Backbone bond lengths (Angstrom), bond angles and torsions (degrees), N, CA, C in turn:
res aa  C-N    CA-C-N  psi(-1)  N-CA   C-N-CA  omega(-1)  CA-C   N-CA-C  phi
1 X - - - 1.458 - - 1.542 108.51 -
2 X 1.326 116.74 129.84 1.467 120.82 178.98 1.526 110.33 -74.72
3 X 1.338 116.53 166.30 1.469 120.77 176.64 1.528 110.08 -60.17
4 X 1.334 116.25 -40.35 1.458 120.26 178.76 1.525 110.75 -62.14
5 X 1.321 117.49 -47.37 1.472 121.15 -179.55 1.520 111.22 -62.80
6 X 1.324 116.31 -40.33 1.462 120.72 178.23 1.533 110.63 -64.00
7 X 1.336 116.17 -45.75 1.470 120.17 179.23 1.522 110.44 -62.93
8 X 1.325 117.29 -42.91 1.463 120.31 -179.36 1.523 111.04 -63.04
9 X 1.334 116.75 -42.03 1.463 120.47 179.42 1.530 110.86 -60.56
10 X 1.334 117.17 -47.97 1.466 121.12 179.74 1.528 111.26 -67.63
11 X 1.337 116.63 -39.13 1.467 120.80 179.98 1.521 111.01 -62.63
12 X 1.313 116.45 -41.31 1.462 120.42 -179.84 1.522 111.93 -67.59
13 X 1.344 116.36 -19.61 1.467 121.06 176.32 1.533 111.28 -88.87
14 X 1.339 116.68 1.21 1.464 120.08 175.50 1.512 115.15 96.65
15 X 1.322 119.24 9.51 1.463 122.21 179.70 1.534 109.23 -73.00
16 X 1.343 117.06 114.22 1.470 122.07 -174.80 1.522 112.17 -62.77
17 X 1.312 118.07 -41.06 1.465 120.48 179.77 1.522 110.51 -64.91
18 X 1.322 116.78 -42.01 1.469 120.69 178.08 1.528 110.38 -66.24
19 X 1.318 117.46 -35.99 1.470 120.80 177.23 1.532 109.94 -63.29
20 X 1.335 116.08 -43.90 1.464 119.50 175.92 1.523 110.27 -60.14
21 X 1.334 116.62 -48.95 1.466 120.96 -179.09 1.520 111.77 -59.58
22 X 1.314 116.65 -39.79 1.457 120.82 178.84 1.530 109.97 -66.01
23 X 1.323 117.00 -41.53 1.461 120.59 175.20 1.517 110.97 -58.58
24 X 1.333 116.27 -43.21 1.465 121.11 179.51 1.533 110.24 -63.26
25 X 1.327 116.48 -41.93 1.463 120.24 -179.65 1.534 110.84 -62.45
26 X 1.331 116.05 -41.86 1.469 119.24 177.21 1.533 110.36 -66.31
27 X 1.323 116.93 -41.57 1.467 121.07 -178.79 1.532 110.94 -62.69
28 X 1.333 116.60 -43.55 1.465 121.21 -176.54 1.526 113.19 -90.55
29 X 1.344 117.73 -12.42 1.461 120.12 -175.98 1.519 111.94 71.70
30 X 1.319 116.84 37.50 1.471 122.00 -179.82 1.522 109.76 -95.28
31 X 1.316 116.42 108.38 1.462 121.45 179.13 1.513 113.35 79.29
32 X 1.320 116.61 2.68 1.457 122.49 -178.34 1.531 107.45 -157.68
33 X 1.314 117.28 157.79 1.459 119.57 176.50 1.529 109.77 -63.41
34 X 1.330 116.59 136.63 1.461 121.54 -179.79 1.528 109.30 -58.55
35 X 1.348 115.90 132.24 1.468 120.56 -175.10 1.529 108.60 -155.40
36 X 1.340 116.60 101.38 1.462 121.12 -177.57 1.525 112.64 -64.70
37 X 1.326 118.21 -35.20 1.470 119.96 -179.12 1.523 110.80 -65.41
38 X 1.322 117.63 -41.77 1.461 120.01 175.96 1.518 111.18 -68.48
39 X 1.335 117.07 -34.56 1.467 120.06 175.94 1.522 109.43 -59.55
40 X 1.338 116.77 -47.70 1.465 121.09 179.16 1.525 110.25 -59.81
41 X 1.333 116.96 -43.82 1.475 121.03 -179.25 1.536 110.80 -55.61
42 X 1.336 116.75 -48.31 1.458 119.84 -176.18 1.526 112.13 -77.53
43 X 1.323 117.36 -34.91 1.468 118.78 173.87 1.530 109.87 -59.90
44 X 1.338 116.92 -43.04 1.459 120.48 -178.37 1.535 110.88 -62.13
45 X 1.314 116.96 -44.10 1.475 119.76 179.62 1.530 110.50 -59.27
46 X 1.315 116.01 -43.82 1.462 120.31 179.41 1.534 110.91 -70.02
47 X 1.332 116.52 -43.03 1.469 121.43 -179.21 1.524 111.12 -60.61
48 X 1.317 116.74 -39.88 1.461 120.49 -179.71 1.522 112.07 -66.99
49 X 1.323 116.86 -17.95 1.467 120.98 174.49 1.529 111.40 -91.39
50 X 1.334 116.16 2.75 1.457 119.79 174.37 1.512 115.63 96.06
51 X 1.325 119.18 9.46 1.458 121.20 179.87 1.535 109.57 -72.57
52 X 1.344 116.74 115.47 1.464 121.69 -175.59 1.526 112.47 -63.59
53 X 1.325 117.07 -36.81 1.472 119.51 179.45 1.523 110.30 -65.26
54 X 1.306 117.01 -42.03 1.464 120.99 178.32 1.525 110.51 -67.43
55 X 1.323 117.20 -38.94 1.463 120.58 178.13 1.523 110.24 -61.24
56 X 1.334 116.80 -45.00 1.457 120.26 178.12 1.528 110.69 -62.20
57 X 1.323 116.81 -46.39 1.468 119.57 -177.78 1.518 111.90 -67.03
58 X 1.325 117.50 -35.09 1.460 120.38 176.15 1.530 109.31 -66.42
59 X 1.316 116.69 -40.46 1.461 120.37 174.35 1.524 111.16 -58.25
60 X 1.321 115.98 -42.10 1.469 121.88 179.17 1.530 110.59 -61.87
61 X 1.327 116.67 -41.34 1.466 120.74 -179.40 1.534 110.02 -63.61
62 X 1.338 116.20 -42.44 1.472 120.11 176.81 1.532 110.87 -68.52
63 X 1.310 116.40 -39.46 1.459 121.70 -179.12 1.537 110.75 -58.27
64 X 1.335 116.25 -42.54 1.462 120.84 -175.16 1.527 113.89 -101.55
65 X 1.337 116.58 -8.56 1.461 119.23 -179.69 1.509 113.37 75.54
66 X 1.318 116.96 34.17 1.466 121.50 177.32 1.528 109.31 -91.58
67 X 1.310 117.03 113.69 1.463 121.60 176.84 1.514 114.16 78.12
68 X 1.321 116.97 -4.24 1.466 123.81 178.37 1.521 107.27 -145.84
69 X 1.319 115.77 165.74 1.457 118.91 172.64 1.523 107.66 -68.90
70 X 1.331 116.97 134.52 1.456 121.44 -179.56 1.527 109.07 -59.21
71 X 1.348 116.08 129.99 1.462 121.33 -175.81 1.530 108.85 -153.47
72 X 1.338 116.76 99.46 1.461 120.14 -177.61 1.521 113.46 -65.50
73 X 1.331 117.83 -28.86 1.473 118.87 178.26 1.524 110.52 -65.77
74 X 1.326 116.46 -40.44 1.473 119.19 176.48 1.524 110.24 -70.18
75 X 1.326 116.77 -34.72 1.465 119.82 175.90 1.532 109.78 -60.15
76 X 1.330 116.60 -46.58 1.464 121.48 178.51 1.531 109.92 -58.48
77 X 1.329 116.59 -44.86 1.466 121.15 -179.44 1.535 111.25 -55.30
78 X 1.330 115.76 -49.45 1.468 119.12 -175.94 1.524 111.82 -76.25
79 X 1.316 117.74 -37.88 1.465 119.23 175.88 1.527 110.35 -60.30
80 X 1.347 116.51 -42.75 1.467 119.77 -178.15 1.532 110.92 -62.40
81 X 1.326 117.10 -41.65 1.468 119.48 178.94 1.526 110.69 -58.84
82 X 1.333 116.73 -44.02 1.465 120.65 179.45 1.533 110.31 -71.46
83 X 1.329 116.77 -41.94 1.471 121.15 -179.31 1.521 111.00 -61.03
84 X 1.328 116.75 -39.91 1.466 120.69 179.50 1.527 111.84 -65.14
85 X 1.327 116.71 -19.92 1.466 121.06 175.94 1.526 111.74 -91.43
86 X 1.344 116.53 3.37 1.461 120.28 177.24 1.517 114.84 91.06
87 X 1.322 118.89 13.47 1.466 122.22 180.00 1.534 108.68 -72.90
88 X 1.342 116.73 111.20 1.465 121.97 -172.55 1.528 112.69 -61.15
89 X 1.318 118.14 -42.17 1.461 120.08 -178.83 1.526 110.67 -65.73
90 X 1.318 117.12 -39.72 1.467 120.83 177.93 1.532 110.32 -65.42
91 X 1.331 117.00 -37.85 1.456 120.34 177.52 1.526 110.30 -62.21
92 X 1.325 116.41 -43.47 1.469 119.94 176.92 1.522 110.26 -63.56
93 X 1.335 117.37 -45.49 1.463 120.73 -178.78 1.528 111.33 -60.84
94 X 1.321 116.10 -40.24 1.456 120.74 177.99 1.535 110.08 -65.43
95 X 1.322 116.31 -40.21 1.458 120.43 175.98 1.520 111.90 -58.50
96 X 1.329 116.18 -41.49 1.474 120.45 179.05 1.526 110.21 -61.22
97 X 1.334 116.85 -44.35 1.465 119.64 -178.40 1.527 111.19 -65.04
98 X 1.325 117.29 -38.57 1.473 119.76 176.04 1.532 110.77 -67.12
99 X 1.308 117.17 -40.70 1.462 120.65 -179.42 1.527 111.18 -63.65
100 X 1.321 116.03 -37.09 1.461 120.53 -176.54 1.529 113.20 -94.12
101 X 1.335 116.79 -13.21 1.465 119.59 -177.70 1.513 112.80 72.19
102 X 1.316 117.13 34.03 1.465 122.50 178.37 1.527 109.76 -98.97
103 X 1.328 116.05 112.58 1.457 120.84 178.60 1.518 113.61 83.51
104 X 1.321 115.74 -10.33 1.470 123.08 178.07 1.515 107.28 -144.65
105 X 1.335 115.40 164.39 1.466 119.51 174.14 1.531 107.77 -66.75
106 X 1.327 116.87 134.73 1.455 120.90 179.58 1.526 108.65 -58.10
107 X 1.329 116.41 131.08 1.463 120.80 -175.25 1.529 108.79 -155.02
108 X 1.328 116.57 100.49 1.465 120.64 -178.41 1.523 112.55 -63.15
109 X 1.336 116.92 -33.62 1.469 118.79 -179.81 1.528 111.07 -66.01
110 X 1.332 117.05 -41.22 1.468 119.72 177.37 1.530 110.53 -69.68
111 X 1.321 116.62 -36.47 1.465 119.58 175.49 1.526 108.98 -59.37
112 X 1.330 116.08 -47.29 1.461 121.46 179.18 1.530 111.02 -59.08
113 X 1.323 116.80 -43.21 1.466 122.03 179.06 1.529 110.94 -55.53
114 X 1.332 115.97 -49.67 1.466 119.90 -176.75 1.520 112.00 -73.18
115 X 1.326 117.51 -38.15 1.463 119.51 176.26 1.519 110.85 -61.14
116 X 1.328 116.38 -41.87 1.459 120.31 -178.46 1.523 111.05 -63.32
117 X 1.323 116.86 -44.17 1.476 119.83 177.75 1.527 110.61 -58.43
118 X 1.323 115.62 -44.42 1.457 120.76 -179.67 1.526 111.49 -68.26
119 X 1.321 116.27 -45.24 1.466 121.28 -177.78 1.522 111.57 -61.67
120 X 1.316 116.93 -38.23 1.471 120.29 179.61 1.522 111.69 -65.16
121 X 1.343 116.56 -19.93 1.465 120.53 175.67 1.531 111.21 -91.37
122 X 1.330 116.36 3.04 1.452 120.19 175.59 1.518 115.52 95.20
123 X 1.324 118.56 12.12 1.460 120.55 -179.87 1.529 109.38 -71.98
124 X 1.342 117.04 114.01 1.464 122.36 -175.24 1.523 112.42 -64.02
125 X 1.324 117.71 -36.14 1.466 120.10 179.52 1.523 110.47 -66.00
126 X 1.323 117.10 -43.14 1.465 120.95 178.90 1.525 110.44 -65.94
127 X 1.323 116.80 -37.48 1.464 119.98 177.94 1.530 110.16 -62.62
128 X 1.329 116.71 -42.56 1.462 120.03 176.40 1.524 110.22 -61.10
129 X 1.331 117.24 -46.17 1.473 121.08 -178.10 1.528 110.46 -60.86
130 X 1.332 116.92 -40.84 1.472 119.64 176.64 1.524 110.59 -61.52
131 X 1.318 116.27 -44.41 1.456 119.84 177.56 1.517 111.49 -57.15
132 X 1.318 116.25 -43.37 1.464 120.40 179.71 1.525 111.66 -65.86
133 X 1.342 116.59 -39.82 1.464 119.70 179.12 1.527 110.67 -63.83
134 X 1.334 116.90 -42.50 1.461 119.81 178.03 1.530 110.60 -67.58
135 X 1.311 117.45 -37.48 1.462 120.45 -179.48 1.528 111.15 -65.63
136 X 1.329 116.02 -43.71 1.468 120.78 -176.46 1.526 113.11 -87.60
137 X 1.348 116.76 -17.12 1.459 119.44 -175.82 1.519 112.44 77.05
138 X 1.314 117.02 30.94 1.469 121.64 178.07 1.530 109.91 -84.63
139 X 1.326 117.04 108.14 1.460 121.57 177.73 1.515 114.17 79.09
140 X 1.313 117.10 -5.91 1.471 123.18 178.81 1.515 107.73 -143.83
141 X 1.317 114.98 165.69 1.454 118.52 174.62 1.528 108.35 -69.86
142 X 1.321 116.13 136.91 1.462 120.52 178.66 1.524 109.42 -56.40
143 X 1.331 116.56 132.45 1.456 120.71 -175.89 1.531 108.28 -152.84
144 X 1.337 116.60 98.62 1.459 120.89 -177.28 1.523 112.39 -64.76
145 X 1.336 117.39 -32.34 1.469 119.86 178.71 1.533 110.59 -62.89
146 X 1.317 116.03 -45.00 1.467 119.46 178.82 1.528 110.86 -69.52
147 X 1.318 116.83 -34.42 1.472 120.04 176.51 1.528 109.12 -59.89
148 X 1.322 116.29 -47.70 1.467 120.86 179.50 1.524 110.36 -61.65
149 X 1.326 116.65 -42.55 1.476 120.70 179.13 1.536 110.71 -54.19
150 X 1.328 116.36 -49.91 1.467 119.62 -176.83 1.525 112.17 -74.07
151 X 1.337 117.50 -36.11 1.468 119.09 174.93 1.527 110.03 -60.31
152 X 1.328 115.56 -42.03 1.469 120.68 -178.33 1.533 110.56 -63.73
153 X 1.339 116.71 -43.16 1.477 120.49 179.20 1.531 110.44 -59.65
154 X 1.323 115.33 -45.49 1.457 120.39 -179.10 1.525 110.92 -69.85
155 X 1.319 117.00 -43.61 1.464 121.79 -179.01 1.521 111.78 -61.00
156 X 1.339 116.44 -36.20 1.460 121.14 179.90 1.529 112.16 -63.42
157 X 1.328 115.91 -20.76 1.468 120.11 177.88 1.534 111.50 -91.19
158 X 1.333 115.86 3.46 1.448 119.48 177.47 1.513 115.13 88.92
159 X 1.334 117.60 13.27 1.462 120.43 -178.29 1.528 108.75 -78.59
160 X 1.326 116.50 111.54 1.466 122.97 -170.57 1.528 113.23 -59.04
161 X 1.323 117.66 -41.34 1.472 119.01 -179.07 1.526 110.94 -62.53
162 X 1.314 117.07 -37.56 1.465 120.76 178.03 1.522 110.27 -70.24
163 X 1.328 116.92 -39.33 1.457 120.39 177.79 1.531 110.29 -61.08
164 X 1.314 116.24 -42.29 1.463 120.70 178.51 1.529 110.55 -63.25
165 X 1.339 116.52 -46.02 1.465 120.15 179.93 1.527 111.64 -63.77
166 X 1.323 116.39 -37.14 1.468 119.58 177.39 1.532 109.18 -65.59
167 X 1.329 117.09 -39.18 1.464 120.61 174.77 1.512 111.50 -58.80
168 X 1.327 116.59 -41.91 1.468 120.32 178.40 1.528 111.18 -62.02
169 X 1.326 116.26 -39.68 1.465 119.83 -179.25 1.529 110.51 -64.86
170 X 1.336 117.10 -42.60 1.468 119.88 177.14 1.526 110.74 -67.17
171 X 1.314 116.84 -36.70 1.464 120.98 -179.30 1.531 111.70 -65.04
172 X 1.335 115.85 -38.17 1.466 120.21 -176.61 1.524 113.19 -95.37
173 X 1.340 116.61 -13.91 1.455 119.77 -177.39 1.517 113.25 75.28
174 X 1.317 116.55 27.40 1.471 120.85 178.70 1.530 108.99 -94.67
175 X 1.322 116.66 119.18 1.456 122.04 178.74 1.515 114.10 78.40
176 X 1.318 116.66 -7.08 1.475 123.80 178.20 1.520 107.41 -147.71
177 X 1.328 115.93 163.66 1.462 118.90 171.74 1.518 108.33 -67.76
178 X 1.327 116.00 138.34 1.474 119.43 178.42 1.532 108.41 -58.66
179 X 1.336 114.93 130.41 1.464 120.05 -177.88 1.525 107.09 -151.18
180 X 1.337 115.10 101.97 1.457 119.55 -176.01 1.534 112.58 -67.87
181 X 1.326 116.74 -29.31 1.474 119.29 177.53 1.526 110.79 -67.19
182 X 1.330 115.61 -45.00 1.471 118.60 177.97 1.520 110.61 -67.39
183 X 1.323 117.79 -36.16 1.466 120.64 176.68 1.520 109.22 -60.68
184 X 1.330 116.83 -47.44 1.473 121.10 -179.83 1.528 110.39 -61.97
185 X 1.338 116.67 -40.46 1.468 120.57 178.89 1.529 110.29 -58.09
186 X 1.335 116.23 -49.49 1.466 119.42 -176.46 1.522 111.76 -70.64
187 X 1.324 117.35 -36.16 1.469 119.12 175.51 1.531 109.78 -62.02
188 X 1.328 116.06 -41.25 1.462 120.39 179.14 1.527 111.30 -65.91
189 X 1.326 116.72 -40.89 1.475 120.31 177.92 1.529 110.43 -60.55
190 X 1.309 115.65 -39.05 1.476 119.97 -178.58 1.523 111.34 -66.10
191 X 1.315 117.38 -26.34 1.469 120.98 -179.71 1.518 112.47 -81.28
192 X 1.315 118.69 -23.53 1.471 121.95 -174.77 1.497 113.37 -68.62
């Protein structure tokens, strides 16, 4: 029995983890022809049983319109369910929707709330977003020191955009002492 056949058998018996895995297999085309509509079908079955990973992925499908009509309100619904369970990626995704006003009223404070929850769990994208919010003063008082703090956290995980932004901070002397060597180091890291 293949992994796909095993997952399908368990999924059809109502196993939420297998339903998520089957959705992932359809989404990625692993062991089966790639099929976003079937991915959505199995993600939904798992999500309705409370699986946070499936809820996040179903939100992603609605967010981008993969296998369903694009619908940010439904994306928000599913991201929130996963985010409320502590799913870091869903928290970041929800923060993005609040920051951009997609599917919800634009609200930098709520974006900050969700980014912070995600960033504290080590999500590099959320850490970068927090750094940018502090740098620009979006929803918070502008604070270059805090911007550098979050850029550094994200950059340490190898996130190129954060490494580049940290290089800019060293280059301009914002939030840190100006240091062209450190700026060059971070710019170089971002290119690797």
